[in-house]
N, C-alpha and C positions, 0 to 999 in steps of 0.2 A: 168121169173120175171121182171116185170118192174123198172128202178131206175131213180131219176133224177139225171141227172151230177150237180156237183157243181159248182155255178158259178166262171168264173176267175175273179181273183182281179182288180181292175180298180187301174189307176192312184189316183183317188179321196179318195179310201179306206184308204190312206196312211195319207192324210191330216189330220189335228186335225178340230175339229169343227169352222164353221167360225164364227170368231167374228163381229157382226152387229156394233158396237159401238167400238171404238178404244178406246175411254176416258175411258169406263168400265173395257176394258180388262186392261190399265195402272195402273188404280185407285183401289185400295184395299176399298172391300166394308165397311170395320170398321174404320181402321187406319183412324185418322184426324192428317194431317200434321201441329202440331204448333211450332212454333219457340221459343226457350229459349231464355227469354227478361232480361236485368238488370233492374236497379231501374231507374226508369223517361224514359225507351225506348219503343220508340212506332212504331208501323208499318205502312209506308207511303204507302206502296204500293206493292200487289203481284200478282204471275201468277200460274196458275196450269200447270201440264203438260208438264214441261221443260225438256229438255233433258241436263245433264251436261256431257260434250263430256270429255271422258277418252283416246281415242287413237285415232289418226289422221289416221291409215289406215284402221279401224273398227267401227263400234258401237256396237257392241257385248259385250264389257264392260262396255258401259256407262250406268249413272245412271241416273233415270228417277225421277221427286219431284218437289217440287214448289220452285220458286224464289221470295224472299221477299227483299224489301227494308225499312229499319229502319231508324229513325235518329240517328243511329249510325254506321252501318255494313249494308254488300250485304250479305244476309244469303241462302245456298241454302238446303232445309230439304230432303232427299232422301226416296224414298218410300221403298225402301229395307235395313233393320235397319242392316241388316248382309253384309255390304261391305267387300272387301277385302284388307282394311288396315289393318297393322301389329302394332307391338306396337309402340308407340308414346308417345311425351310428351305431356300430357294432360293442357290443358288451362282451367283457371277457367270464362274466359272473352270470350272466343272465341272458336265456336266449329270447327272440322277439315274443313269444306267448309265455315267458315264464312270470309269477307274481312272487315276491318274496311274502311271507308269511305276515312278518312284522307291518306290512304294506295294506292287510285287508283292514277296511273299515266293518263292513258288515259280509256274514254268510247267510243267504235267503236261499231259502230251498220253496219249490212250488211241486203242486201237483194240480195240472189242467183237468185232469178228470173230475177229481173230488173238489174243485174251488179251494183248495188250502195251500197255504203259506205260511212259512216258519222261518225267524230270525236263529239262526241255531250259535249257542255260546259254546263253554265248554262241558263235557260229561253231560250233555244233554241227549234225550232220547227223542226218536224220530219216529212215529208213530205209522206216516203213510210214506210209501214207495214214492221219492221225488222224479219227477219228469223233467223238471230243471233245475239248474244252479246259477243264482245271479251272486257275482260277485263284487260287491261297492268297496274301491279301493282307495287309499288317502293320497294320491296321485291325480285323483279325478276319473279315472276309469271306471267303467262298466262293464264287466264280461259276464257274457252267457253262453251256459252250455246246456244241450238238451239230451236227453238220456233216451231217446225215441227207440235206439236198436238195443240199449244195454242192457245186461241184466239186473232187473229190479233190486236187486239184494246187494250187488256189487257197486251199485250207483248210492244206493243209501250208505253204504260203508266209508265209500271215498267222501260223501259231503259230511259224514259226522269225525271222521279223520283230520278233513281240513279245519273245520271249527275247534275241532280239540286243539292241533297244534299251533293253531293261531292266537290262542290264549294260553301262555306260560304261565306255569304257576309260578316260576322263580326267575331273576334274571341269568342267572348263571344257564339258563336252560334255552338261552336264546343260542342259534347255532354258530353266532362268530366267536364262542368261546369253543367249540369244537374245532371249526375249521382255521382259528390262528393257531390254536396248539399243534396240530398237524402240519399245518404249514413252515411253522418255526422248525420243529425237528426235521423236515424233509428240506428245510433251505438252509439248512448249517453251510453247507461248503459254498453256497453262493455270497455270503455276507463278507464283507471287507471292513475291520474294524468297529465291528458291531452295526453297520447300516449297508443297506440293500445298494448295488451298485447303480440302480436305477437314476439317481439322483432326485428321488422326489418325496426326500424327506428334509429340505431345506428349510421348510418354515419352521420360527421357533416355535416350540410348544409354552414356553413360561412357566416352567415344571423348576428351574433351575435360575440363582441369582445371575449367572451371567447375559441370559436373554433377556430380563429386566435391565441390566447394567446397558446392553447395548441398545436399547431403547431410548434409556435415561441420557445416555449420550449423542444418538441422534436427533434427538429434541432438543440438546441442549439444556435439559433440567438440572442445571449444577445445584440447586440446592435444595434436591431430592434424593433420598437415599434408598437402598433396597432393605427391609426389614426383614428381620426372620424369626421374630416372636410366634409366628403361627406354625413354625417346623414340628413335624408331627401333629398336627392340627389341635397344638394346646391350647390355643385361642380361642377360634372360632371353626366350626366345623361344616362351614359352606366356604373360605376364604382359602385363595391357594396359600401353599405354603409361605410363600415370598410375596411381599407386598412390597408398594412402592409410597412413602410418607416424607412428611416436610423434616429436613434434617434438624431444625431446632426442636422437635420432639423427641424424645427420648424413649427408650425402649419400656421402661419402668411407669411411665407416663402414660402410654398406650395402652399398657394391659390393665392400669387403673382404670381408664377410660373405656375399655370395652366391655366391662360389664352396664354400662348404661346403653346400650345400642342394642337392636334387636339382633338376636343370634350371636352377638359380640362381635357382626361386622362395622369395624373401625373403617374411617375415611380411608378410600384410597385412592391415589393419584393414578390417570387415564392417560395424560398428554400434557406438552407444554408448547405454547405459541411461541415463535420466535422472539415474540416481545416480553415474553417472561410471564404472561396469563397463564394459569393451570386449569384442566378441566380435571374434577374430583368427584367421584361418587360414594355416596355413604348410605347406610339405613338409617332407617328412626331413631329417636332416641325414647328409650322406653318409659322411661320416668320422668314426668313432667315439671315435677319440681325442680329437677338440677337442669333442664334442657337449658336453659339460658346461659348458665356459666360454663356447662359443655362446648354450648356451640360459639363460646367467646374463647376460649381455650384452642379450639380447630382454626377457626376463621383466624386470630392471631398468628398461627404457626404458617397458615397457608399465607398472609399478607407478608411474614418475613420472608416469604421462600421468592417473594416477585421482588425484581430490579429494583422498581418504583415504591416497593411498598403499597401497592393499588390496592383498593379494597376488595371485598368478596359478595359475590352474590349469591344468592340460595334458590333454588329452584324446586317446589313440591310438588313431583309430578304426579303423584295421587290425585291432588285434587284439580289437576289440569287435564289429564291425557283420560283416554277410557282405560276400563279396567279389564283383566285377562278373558273375564266371562263375555263381556260385552265385544270382544275382539274374535273370539271363538264363534259366536252369535254371528257377527256379523260374514265370518267367513264360511258358516255353513250355509247362511243364506244366499253367498253369492253362487257357493258350489250349486247351489239347489238350482238356482235360475241359469246357469250356463249349462250343466248337464245331465239335469233328471227331469225337470218339470217338463209335460208337454207345452209348446207354445201356441195359444189360440187367440193372440192378441196383436194389435199393430204394433208395428214398429216403436212409435214411441212409447209405447206402453212397456216393451223390453227395457228401452235404457233408464225410462222411470223405475223400473223394478231394481235395476242395478244401481241406483242412486238408492234408493229405499232399502237396500242391505246395508248402507253406510259405509261400506269397506272404501272406497275412494274417499267419504270422509274423513276415515280414521288415519289412511294414508297422508292426505292432507293436513293432520293433525299434528301426527308425528315431524311431517317435515316442517311444518311451520315453526314448532316450538325448537325445533333443533336449529333452525336458521335464526331464530331469537336469539339461541345461546351463542350462535355464532358471532353476532352482533355484541353480546356482552365482550368476549374472549378477544374478537378483533377491532371490533368498532370503537368500543370502552377501554381495551387494555386492562380488564378489570376479570380476576379468577372466577371461575363459577362450580359448585356444588350442585351436582345433581341428586335429591334425596328422593328415595321410595321407602315404604313402610320396611321390605325385606330386600332391597336394594338387587334383584333377581332378574325382573323382568322387563319393566319399562325402562330402567336405567340402561341394561342393554342396547336397548335398538335406540335411544336417544345419543348416548354415549357416543356409539358406532357411526353414526350420521351425522354428529358434529365435527369428528375426527374424518369422515370422509372428504365433506365441506370443504375442510380447510387444510388437509395434510396430503398433496398428491401422492404420497407414498403409497398408502391405502389403497389408488386406486389400480396399483399394478397388481398385477396377479399374488405373487407372492405377499405385498403389503396386505392385499385384501384378506388373504388367509390369515396372516400373523392379526389382522384385526379382530378376526372372529373368534380366532384361538385365546385373543387377551380378553376382548370384553364380553363372551361368551361361555365359553369352556371353562376356563380357568376362571372366570370371576363368578362361577356356580348357577349359571342358568339350568334349572330344572329340566334338562331334555327327557329325561326319563318320563316324568308327567306329564309334560307340557306336550309331547308327543303320544303319550300313553301307551306306550310299547307291550307293557302288558295287560293292557283292555281294563283295568280295575278300577280307575275311580273317572268316569267322565267329566267329571267336576272341574278335574285339575288340567284337563286336556285346554290347551289355546294355540293358534296359530299366529304366536308372536314372531317367530324366526322367518316364517312364510310372509309375514307384512313387512318385516325388515328387508325383505330379500324385493320385495315390490316396489318399497319407497329406492331402492338401490337403482332397479330397474328404470323408475320416475326419472331420476338422476342421470343415467344411461341415456333413455330417449330423449333428452333434451340437450344434453352434451357428449354424443357419440364419439367425438375424438379425445377425450379424457381419461377414459379406461382403458385398461389394457386387455380385459376380459370382456367376454360376450353375454348375451341373454341366454345363448345355449349354455353355458358355462354355471350360470346362477340357475337355470331350471335342472340341469346336471346336480349341482349341488344339492337342489330341494329335493331333488327323487333320493339321493343317497342318503337321507333321514332314516329313509324305509328298509336300507338294506343293513340288516344287525351284524354286519362284518368289520366295522371299524368302531374305535374309542370315542370318535368325538363326539356323536349324539346318543350313547347311550346310557350317560350317569347324569345324575341330579349335581354333583358335586366334584371337585377335586378327591375329597375325601372319600367318596363313595366308589370313585374311579380305582385309587389306591389300594383300598379294603379287596376289592374284588379282584384286582391285579395280582396281589397276594396271593389269593386262595388261589386263582387259576394257575399260577406259577407252581406252587405246590402241588396242585391236581396234574398239571402235565410234567413233573419232574423238570421243569426250568432253573437253573440253576442261580442262587441269591447272587444279586448285584447287576443281573441283564437289566438292561435299559427296556423299561415299557415300550417303548415306541418301538421296538425291534420287534418283538414277539407280538404285539397287540396294534399296529401300526393307526394312525388317524387316517383320516380320510383324504389327507391331502397328498397321498401317496398314489396319484391317479393311475400310474403305471399297474396296479392292482385290478383297476376296471376295464382300464381303455388303452389301446397301442398308441405308439408315439402319432401315428398319424392321426388319429379321431382324436386326441388331445391337441391339434393345432385348431381344431375348432373351436375351442376356449380362445384363441388370439385374434384380436380385434385388428383388421389391415390399416382402420383408420387413426390408431393412437398413437396420439404425438408426443409421448412421455420422454422422458429424459432418463428410464432406468431407473431400477429400485434405489433408494435413499437407503447405504448402510455405511457401516465403517469396513475400510479396506484398507489394509496394510498399517493399522492404525490411526488413519487418517478419517474424520468424520464426514461423511458426503450429505450434506443436507440440502434441502428445495432451497430456492433463492425467490422472493415476490417484491415486485415495487411497493415502498413504504406506503402504508395505509396511513390515512389522517388519524387522529383519536378522537371521536366523537364524543367530548366529555359532556358531563350531567348539566355542567354549568351553560351551556348554550342554551337551554330551556329549564323551566323550574321542573326538574324531575322531580317525585315524589321521594321523602325520605326513604321509605319504605323499600325503595329499589336497592337501597345502600348498605354497606357494613354487614352484610351477612344477615339480612332480613331477605324475606320472598321477593321473588321477582315472576314475572308470567302473568298474575293474575288481570292485571290493569290492560296490559298490550294484547291479551287473547278475546276481550271482550270489546274491543272497540271497531264496532262494524263499520264497515265502507271506509276505514283509513289504508294508508299504504300497506302497514303490517299485516291486515286482515289476508288480502291476497298474495303480496309480493309481486305484482305485474310488472312487464316491462315498459308499458307505454307511461312512465313517469315524467310529472311535469312538477317543477319548482311550487311549493304551497306555502303561503304566509306563514301560517304558524306552525311549521315543520317542527316535528321532534326531531333528534338528533338520531333514532333508530329510523325514522322514514327516510332521512337526509342519506346515512349510510346505505341502504339499499336503493336508492334513487341513484347515488354515486355508483354503485355496483352495476346496475344494471343500464348505464349509462355508457358505460367503457365495453369495447369487446370483451368477450369471455375468454379469460385466459386460462385456458386448458391445464398448466401446471402452477395454479394460484388459485384463489378463493372460488368456489362455486356456489351460487345460491340457485335454488330450483324456482321455478316460475310456479305457482300453487293457485292460479284462477281455476276452476271447473274444467274448460277446456284444455289446460295444460296437462291437468293430471286425468290419465286415461287408462282403458282395461288394458291390463298384460295379456295379450291376446294370444302371445305363445303357450304362456302356461295354463291359463284358464279354459281355453278352446283348442288347445293341439288335439285331442283327441275326438273333436268333433268333424264327420266328414263334412259336413256341408261349408263348415268353417274354412276349410282348406283351398286356396288359392292355387291350382295347378299352374306350373309354371310362372309364379308370380310371389309378391310378398317379400320381407324383409330378407328370406332366404337368397332368394334369386340375386336381389342386390347384394348379398355378401360374397354369392358366388363369383359375381363381375370384378367384384372389389380384389378379392383374393388373386384372383386372375393377374389383374393388373400390378397388384403389389409385387407378386412372383417375378411378373416381367420386368417390373424395374430393377429388384433386386438383381436379377441374370443380367440385365444389362450394365449394372453398377459393377459386379463381378469382373464382366468383360474389360470393361474400361481401365479397373484395378489392375488386371492383366498387361493391358496393352500398355499402360504407362510403367509398367513393373515396380519393382520393390521399392519403398520409402519407408523413413523411419517409423513414421505411424501410418504407414498402410501397406498390409500384409496381403498379398494375392491369396485369392481363397481356388478352392480346387475348381478344374475346369467344369462348365454346364455339363458338359455330355460326359464329364465321370461322375465320383461319387456323391456331387452335388446336388443331385438330381433327389435322393435319400435324405438328404441336410436341411431342402428347402421347408421355410417354416409356415407356408399356406397348406392347407388341406388341398384346396382345390389350386390344379398349377397351370401355369401358360403352358400352352402350347408349340412347341418348336417345329418349323418348319421339315426338321428331318424326323420328325415322331412320325409313329405309323396312326393311320387315321383311328378314330374310338367314338364308339357312339356318343351324343349329347348328354350331360347329366340332365334327369327330368327331376326337379325340385318342387316342392310345393311349401306352402306359407308354414310349415307346421316341421319342416325340416329341420333335423334330421329324427325326429319321433315320427313313428307310422301312426297314423288313427284306424287302421284295417282289423276290425273286430275288437279294438280296443274301447269301443263306447256303442253298445248295441242295448236298447230300450225295447220292452218286453211290451206288444201291442202298443206301440206308439206310434203314429203316422207324423212324420217329420220331428223336428228337433225344438229345445227351446229358443233356437234362432234360426230355423228352417225357413218362415214367412218373411222374418227381417231379411235375412241374406237375398232373398229369393228376387225381392225387388231393390238390392242392392250391389248388385254385381259389378256394375260399371266401378260404382263408389269406391268397394272394397280394392278393386284392382289399380286402381290410380292412387288415389288417396293413402292407401295402406303403404304402395311404394313409394311415396313419398315422406309420410311422417314417422312410418314404423324405425326402431333403433337398428343400428347396424351390427 
């Protein structure tokens, strides 16, 4: 019987059917890719069939989708909704693939075939069709898109649109003005007595005398008063309308003195120590001929405000600390090392490069000087004047850090926001110029606020139980600088803010007399960006604070601390230059190898100890008081790189199921479990005058628990475990992609240090 042999399989048999149209293969037949737009947001350009690069080594994990430019952001919408992203902080205003236009540092177009590359600015022409678009972001992301299958003209148009809209010609063109105008009119019915019901506006703005009065009462500054000579900015264009001055200085005297100060910035009060010493900041005196006479008047008035008529010391920060250009140069270098440069050196070389950037050196310098000012206020019981030429940059950092070290109120969440509002926003820090929102003058840009947040993180890292907020909160706050929807980081001064708000109210037909906080809110209204559940990530489960100090029912609630010794200058021959308003700081800073130079914990008594050295030795010889004075340790081993901020987008730097995030997760669950047990105990004991039972854990309590990660009850249905990495809640996927670079700046460093990272990081990272 004859039978046909089966045909041998050919190579072609194993291939899938040929796709005749690549675009049809990429684009699903039904799904329409539409962006999520805010009120007033419009699409200005878009391009289909774009590839977002996830890995530099291969394209198999890359995402395909649509790239869109709006008047607010660059948005990428992937075709496949089921991306490999893990649990993360969800944002109410931005998707995981969105970048605000204000966050863009550089827009770079590349044509691989012609070997061309161009950095695009506003109103520029592009002579070649781009095959790639690389976006360098101010939050350290590097995002790359490829136009392999996109129409060349469409790709070119979207690149030009992104470059143009990220360089606004005027402040009023920032999207926040359009968005908040629409939002104001559409949310009228939801407001109660001029404020939103979410309770996000509790942070004082310091634009009215009552806010300053409360701060005077809270700190017990009875010899200081709220002064209104700058109302309508009649005296100084950069100071707030209301400032605090010594009671003994009359308004007329202040007006006469103002002409001698840079930008008429007369000395203004920051804070009062319980012992009566005051922290004051001021600009430099522009007329050297009258300098001594004017200073004497100021010093005399401050001395009179002290219960013991104690002396006054002045610290000239311009002569002691790095300038704004040095700080920006250092920040650019450390950013380059962490996320841009390919790493072809050894582990030691990378660490040396970080040190050579001088960023950590500058962090140490600011913390060190602030600690020295704490010694003057707390140890010597003298008032301190911080002087800087314009009183708008270095003074903001040092005055904030001094108060953070001395006053636990500022370590609570609301207290910290109050500190930033008072010492940065209302004090006239030039956020518009320093953040370079309009991209007009790179020489004015400086990462001063970022330096301050890093200094705060260093203290949190050393004293994790002393702060109510977390490093997630600090990182979110830094990101908020690049979202132009809030008034906090948009302006150079309170006057500029008031002028723009007046024009804004007219343009948007907002009635006169309406509170600016209502129609253009500050960043402190976190409900605009995050759900209540996500905001619990700001809470530190280890915090041992006594709550926010404030005036309640007419009674002043202030912090208490054990009485400190006064380290008088008579204990040792202190130079006369430290007393009676003359400069302080230069001598102590130059003393290498002394106690002051490193503020380390392994102090031992020294024969010829200075008062400062004795003060710091005594501080470190006692257990740290989380609700008292906090002095940071400043040896090089104590001041470390803030990994969550600088390395959060670097995939190789993430520790799956490890890092401080995992420790935070376990702590949150433990704290939540303790709270549930306490509630059950209260219910078991019944009502008592000071003990009100809370709702049952099985009822509404589950929605009121203050931890993001909640303890599981035996009755709860089983849920998949949370998968966390050391960069939680910020996802690194596709948000750092280097073009044609194998490895990362720290890839080799991390490659040989997996064990070290997984153990020491867990032990040392702040929680």
